[in-house]
C-alpha positions as CSV (number, residue, x, y, z in Angstrom):
1,X,-24.3,-14.2,-3.5
2,X,-23.8,-11.0,-5.5
3,X,-25.7,-11.9,-8.6
4,X,-29.1,-11.1,-7.1
5,X,-28.0,-7.6,-6.4
6,X,-25.9,-6.9,-9.5
7,X,-28.3,-8.2,-12.1
8,X,-26.3,-11.4,-12.8
9,X,-22.9,-9.7,-12.6
10,X,-20.3,-9.7,-9.9
11,X,-17.9,-7.0,-8.7
12,X,-14.2,-7.4,-9.6
13,X,-11.7,-8.2,-6.9
14,X,-10.5,-4.6,-6.8
15,X,-14.0,-3.4,-5.9
16,X,-14.1,-5.8,-3.0
17,X,-10.7,-4.7,-1.9
18,X,-11.8,-1.1,-2.0
19,X,-14.8,-2.0,0.2
20,X,-12.4,-3.5,2.8
21,X,-10.3,-0.4,2.7
22,X,-13.3,1.9,3.2
23,X,-14.4,-0.2,6.2
24,X,-10.8,-0.1,7.5
25,X,-10.7,3.7,7.3
26,X,-14.1,4.0,9.0
27,X,-13.0,1.9,11.9
28,X,-9.6,3.6,12.2
29,X,-11.4,7.0,12.4
30,X,-14.0,5.8,14.9
31,X,-13.1,7.5,18.2
32,X,-12.3,5.0,21.0
33,X,-14.0,5.3,24.4
34,X,-12.1,7.6,26.7
35,X,-11.4,5.8,29.9
36,X,-8.6,5.2,32.5
37,X,-7.9,1.4,31.9
38,X,-6.6,1.2,28.4
39,X,-3.6,-1.1,27.7
40,X,-1.6,-0.2,24.6
41,X,0.3,-2.9,22.7
42,X,2.6,-1.5,20.0
43,X,5.2,-2.7,17.5
44,X,6.6,-1.9,14.1
45,X,5.6,-4.2,11.2
46,X,8.5,-6.1,9.5
47,X,10.1,-3.8,7.0
48,X,8.6,-3.5,3.6
49,X,10.3,-1.1,1.2
50,X,11.6,2.1,2.8
51,X,8.8,2.8,5.2
52,X,8.1,1.7,8.8
53,X,4.5,1.1,10.1
54,X,3.8,1.5,13.8
55,X,0.6,-0.2,14.9
56,X,-1.0,0.5,18.3
57,X,-3.5,-2.0,19.5
58,X,-5.7,-1.4,22.5
59,X,-7.6,-3.5,24.9
60,X,-9.2,-2.3,28.2
61,X,-8.2,-3.8,31.5
62,X,-11.8,-4.7,32.0
63,X,-11.8,-6.8,28.8
64,X,-8.4,-8.3,29.6
65,X,-9.8,-9.5,33.0
66,X,-13.0,-10.7,31.5
67,X,-11.0,-12.8,29.0
68,X,-8.8,-14.2,31.8
69,X,-5.6,-13.0,30.2
70,X,-6.4,-14.9,26.9
71,X,-6.9,-12.3,24.2
72,X,-8.0,-12.8,20.6
73,X,-8.1,-10.5,17.5
74,X,-11.7,-9.6,18.1
75,X,-10.9,-8.3,21.6
76,X,-8.5,-5.7,20.2
77,X,-9.1,-2.2,18.9
78,X,-6.7,-0.6,16.3
79,X,-6.0,2.7,18.0
80,X,-3.5,4.0,15.4
81,X,-1.5,3.1,12.3
82,X,1.4,5.5,11.8
83,X,3.6,5.2,8.7
84,X,7.0,7.0,8.6
85,X,10.1,6.9,6.6
86,X,12.3,6.2,9.6
87,X,11.2,4.9,13.0
88,X,12.6,7.1,15.8
89,X,11.8,7.6,19.5
90,X,10.3,11.0,18.5
91,X,7.9,9.3,16.0
92,X,6.9,6.7,18.6
93,X,6.2,9.4,21.3
94,X,4.3,11.5,18.9
95,X,2.0,8.6,18.0
96,X,1.5,7.7,21.7
97,X,0.5,11.3,22.5
98,X,-1.9,11.4,19.6
99,X,-3.5,8.1,20.8
100,X,-3.6,9.2,24.4
101,X,-5.5,12.4,23.5
102,X,-8.3,10.1,22.2
103,X,-8.2,7.3,24.8
104,X,-6.8,9.0,27.9
105,X,-3.5,8.0,29.5
106,X,-3.1,4.2,29.4
107,X,-2.5,2.2,32.5
108,X,0.0,-0.1,30.7
109,X,2.1,-0.2,27.5
110,X,3.4,-3.6,26.4
111,X,6.2,-3.9,23.7
112,X,9.3,-5.8,22.8
113,X,11.3,-2.8,23.9
114,X,13.1,-2.3,20.6
115,X,15.4,0.8,20.8
116,X,13.2,3.4,19.2
117,X,10.1,2.1,21.0
118,X,11.8,1.8,24.4
119,X,13.0,5.5,24.3
120,X,9.8,6.8,22.8
121,X,7.7,5.1,25.4
122,X,10.0,6.3,28.2
123,X,9.7,9.9,26.9
124,X,5.9,9.6,26.7
125,X,5.7,8.1,30.3
126,X,8.0,10.9,31.5
127,X,5.3,13.4,30.5
128,X,2.3,11.1,31.4
129,X,2.9,9.7,34.8
130,X,0.8,6.7,35.6
131,X,1.5,4.5,32.6
132,X,3.6,1.4,33.0
133,X,5.9,-0.1,30.3
134,X,6.0,-3.9,30.3
135,X,8.6,-6.0,28.5
136,X,7.0,-8.7,26.5
137,X,7.8,-12.2,28.0
138,X,8.3,-13.9,24.6
139,X,11.0,-11.4,23.5
140,X,12.6,-11.3,26.9
141,X,13.0,-15.1,26.8
142,X,14.5,-15.0,23.3
143,X,17.0,-12.3,24.5
144,X,18.0,-14.4,27.5
145,X,18.6,-17.5,25.3
146,X,20.6,-15.5,22.8
147,X,22.7,-13.9,25.5
148,X,23.7,-17.4,26.9
149,X,24.2,-19.3,23.6
150,X,25.1,-16.8,20.9
151,X,28.8,-17.0,21.6
152,X,28.9,-20.6,22.7
153,X,32.0,-22.2,21.2
154,X,30.9,-25.8,21.4
155,X,31.7,-28.0,18.3
156,X,29.2,-30.4,16.9
157,X,31.0,-33.4,18.4
158,X,30.7,-31.9,21.9
159,X,27.0,-31.1,21.7
160,X,25.9,-34.3,23.5
161,X,27.3,-33.2,26.8
162,X,25.5,-29.8,26.6
163,X,22.1,-31.0,25.5
164,X,20.8,-31.6,29.0
165,X,21.7,-28.1,30.1
166,X,20.2,-26.5,27.0
167,X,17.0,-28.6,27.5
168,X,16.8,-27.3,31.1
169,X,17.3,-23.7,29.8
170,X,14.5,-24.1,27.3
171,X,12.2,-25.7,29.9
172,X,12.8,-22.9,32.4
173,X,12.0,-20.2,29.7
174,X,8.9,-22.1,28.6
175,X,7.6,-22.2,32.1
176,X,8.2,-18.5,32.5
177,X,6.4,-17.6,29.2
178,X,3.6,-20.0,29.9
179,X,2.9,-18.6,33.4
180,X,3.0,-15.0,32.2
181,X,0.9,-15.5,29.0
182,X,-1.8,-17.6,30.8
183,X,-2.0,-15.6,34.0
184,X,-0.4,-12.2,33.4
185,X,1.9,-10.5,35.8
186,X,0.6,-10.7,39.4
187,X,2.0,-9.9,42.9
188,X,2.6,-13.6,43.4
189,X,4.1,-14.4,40.0
190,X,7.6,-14.8,41.5
191,X,6.3,-17.4,43.9
192,X,4.2,-19.1,41.2
193,X,7.3,-19.4,38.8
194,X,9.5,-20.6,41.7
195,X,7.0,-23.4,42.3
196,X,6.7,-24.3,38.7
197,X,10.4,-24.5,38.1
198,X,11.3,-26.2,41.3
199,X,11.7,-29.5,39.5
200,X,14.5,-28.2,37.3
201,X,17.9,-29.1,38.7
202,X,20.3,-26.2,38.5
203,X,23.3,-28.3,37.9
204,X,25.5,-25.7,36.1
205,X,26.5,-22.1,36.7
206,X,24.7,-21.0,33.6
207,X,21.4,-22.6,34.7
208,X,21.7,-20.8,38.1
209,X,22.5,-17.5,36.3
210,X,19.5,-17.9,34.0
211,X,17.2,-18.6,36.9
212,X,18.3,-15.5,38.6
213,X,17.9,-13.4,35.4
214,X,14.3,-14.7,35.1
215,X,13.5,-13.9,38.7
216,X,15.0,-10.4,38.2
217,X,12.9,-9.8,35.2
218,X,9.7,-11.0,36.9
219,X,10.6,-8.9,39.9
220,X,11.0,-5.7,37.9
221,X,7.7,-6.3,36.0
222,X,5.7,-7.1,39.1
223,X,7.1,-4.4,41.4
224,X,4.3,-2.3,42.9
225,X,1.5,-4.6,41.7
226,X,-1.5,-4.6,44.1
227,X,-2.9,-7.7,45.7
228,X,-5.8,-8.0,43.2
229,X,-4.1,-6.4,40.2
230,X,-3.2,-8.4,37.0
231,X,-1.1,-6.9,34.1
232,X,-0.7,-8.1,30.6
233,X,2.7,-9.7,30.1
234,X,2.8,-10.6,26.4
235,X,2.5,-8.8,23.1
236,X,2.0,-12.1,21.2
237,X,-1.4,-10.8,20.0
238,X,0.2,-8.0,17.9
239,X,2.6,-10.5,16.3
240,X,-0.5,-12.6,15.4
241,X,-2.2,-9.6,13.9
242,X,0.9,-8.9,11.8
243,X,0.9,-12.5,10.6
244,X,-2.6,-12.1,9.4
245,X,-1.7,-8.7,7.8
246,X,1.1,-10.4,5.9
247,X,-1.5,-12.8,4.5
248,X,-3.2,-9.7,2.9
249,X,-0.1,-7.9,1.9
250,X,1.6,-11.0,0.5
251,X,-0.9,-10.8,-2.4
252,X,0.3,-7.4,-3.5
253,X,2.6,-7.1,-6.4
254,X,5.4,-5.2,-4.5
255,X,6.5,-5.8,-1.0
256,X,6.0,-2.5,0.8
257,X,3.8,-0.8,3.3
258,X,0.7,-0.1,1.3
259,X,-3.1,-0.1,1.2
260,X,-3.2,-3.6,2.9
261,X,-2.6,-2.0,6.3
262,X,-6.2,-0.8,6.2
263,X,-7.3,-4.4,6.5
264,X,-5.9,-4.5,10.1
265,X,-8.8,-2.6,11.6
266,X,-11.2,-4.9,9.7
267,X,-10.1,-8.2,11.1
268,X,-9.7,-6.9,14.7
269,X,-12.7,-6.2,16.9
270,X,-16.2,-7.1,16.1
271,X,-18.6,-5.5,13.6
272,X,-22.0,-6.1,12.2
273,X,-24.0,-5.3,9.1
274,X,-25.2,-2.0,10.5
275,X,-21.6,-0.8,11.0
276,X,-20.6,-2.0,7.5
277,X,-23.6,0.0,6.0
278,X,-22.6,3.1,8.0
279,X,-19.0,2.8,6.8
280,X,-20.0,2.4,3.1
281,X,-22.4,5.4,3.4
282,X,-19.8,7.7,5.1
283,X,-16.4,6.7,3.5
284,X,-15.9,6.9,-0.2
285,X,-13.2,5.5,-2.6
286,X,-11.9,9.1,-2.7
287,X,-11.4,9.0,1.1
288,X,-9.3,5.8,0.6
289,X,-7.2,7.5,-2.0
290,X,-6.8,10.7,0.1
291,X,-5.7,8.6,3.1
292,X,-3.2,6.6,1.1
293,X,-1.7,9.7,-0.5
294,X,-1.3,11.5,2.9
295,X,0.0,8.5,4.8
296,X,1.9,6.4,2.3
297,X,2.4,8.4,-0.8
298,X,3.1,6.9,-4.2
299,X,3.6,3.1,-4.2
300,X,6.5,1.2,-5.7
301,X,4.0,-0.4,-8.1
302,X,2.6,2.9,-9.2
303,X,6.2,4.3,-9.7
304,X,7.2,1.3,-11.7
305,X,4.1,1.4,-13.9
306,X,4.7,5.1,-14.6
307,X,8.3,4.5,-15.4
308,X,7.5,1.7,-17.9
309,X,4.8,3.9,-19.4
310,X,7.5,6.6,-20.1
311,X,9.7,3.9,-21.6
312,X,6.9,2.8,-23.8
313,X,6.1,6.3,-25.0
314,X,9.8,6.9,-25.8
315,X,9.9,3.6,-27.6
316,X,6.9,4.3,-29.8
317,X,8.4,7.7,-30.8
318,X,11.8,6.3,-31.5
319,X,12.9,5.3,-35.0
320,X,15.2,2.7,-33.5
321,X,13.2,0.1,-31.6
322,X,15.4,-1.4,-28.9
323,X,12.8,-3.4,-26.9
324,X,11.6,-6.8,-28.1
325,X,7.9,-7.1,-28.6
326,X,7.3,-9.4,-25.7
327,X,8.9,-7.0,-23.2
328,X,6.8,-4.2,-24.5
329,X,3.7,-6.2,-23.7
330,X,4.8,-7.0,-20.2
331,X,5.8,-3.4,-19.4
332,X,2.6,-2.0,-20.7
333,X,0.6,-3.6,-17.8
């Protein structure tokens, strides 16, 4: 495909990677539409190295309704990628304020309510009344299951008697997640879940307690919802985005937050040839280097390469050669 444009040659993989990074920066810098119906979905990527990466995805309520609660990568906009040494409530609030300045105050924020995110969102909402923080249904279900079974003292030989109860617990949580993911939070979600779960026999105290906890959770998240209003109830989409990001970052030599994060804006949303051309004409390789230096700093790989280069220099100048020849070749990159 490239040979016709490169006189028989092809660009190396690093060049193609740089093109992706340039498009990623262009899309990250592209100002979102300012409106009153943005939904923010945010989470920290799984730790790589010493840094934390907070990603804020956005989708409008209009788009969410058009897609009937079923979102895909192409429906999302990457509103911000923030990389910090330590994730704190202050860093989360700062990011949300920066994003809201571009988009307007969101109508809803969805997250797993991790400690730093929960406090940061609460502080942001305290200064921006109107936003609503929703607890992702998938994480809530996992927390409920953990709460009931983490300290269960049953031995293997006694599992048989508990399996029906555990099956009923899983069935109830699956019904909760399925309803919320497919239909969102609505005014009638409590009634819908009650109807769906009516066939589960609450034969133990723990099952009755779990049912109450689920109803309490649904009650909190649906409080104040209007007759025709639907809210997003799951942040699964951002977990899916992270999974795809790991596919890119997994090919890097060192596991850390690095240049691969710029691929996230590329595989979310839609773009065409015209946008790619504009990106290539307006964002240079130097812009990529500047962004990486300002937001990430020196990578582990670069530090290791520099360290081994120093070792090699000292080795060449030393009269006593301590490194075997094969290690010298590996370290020289």
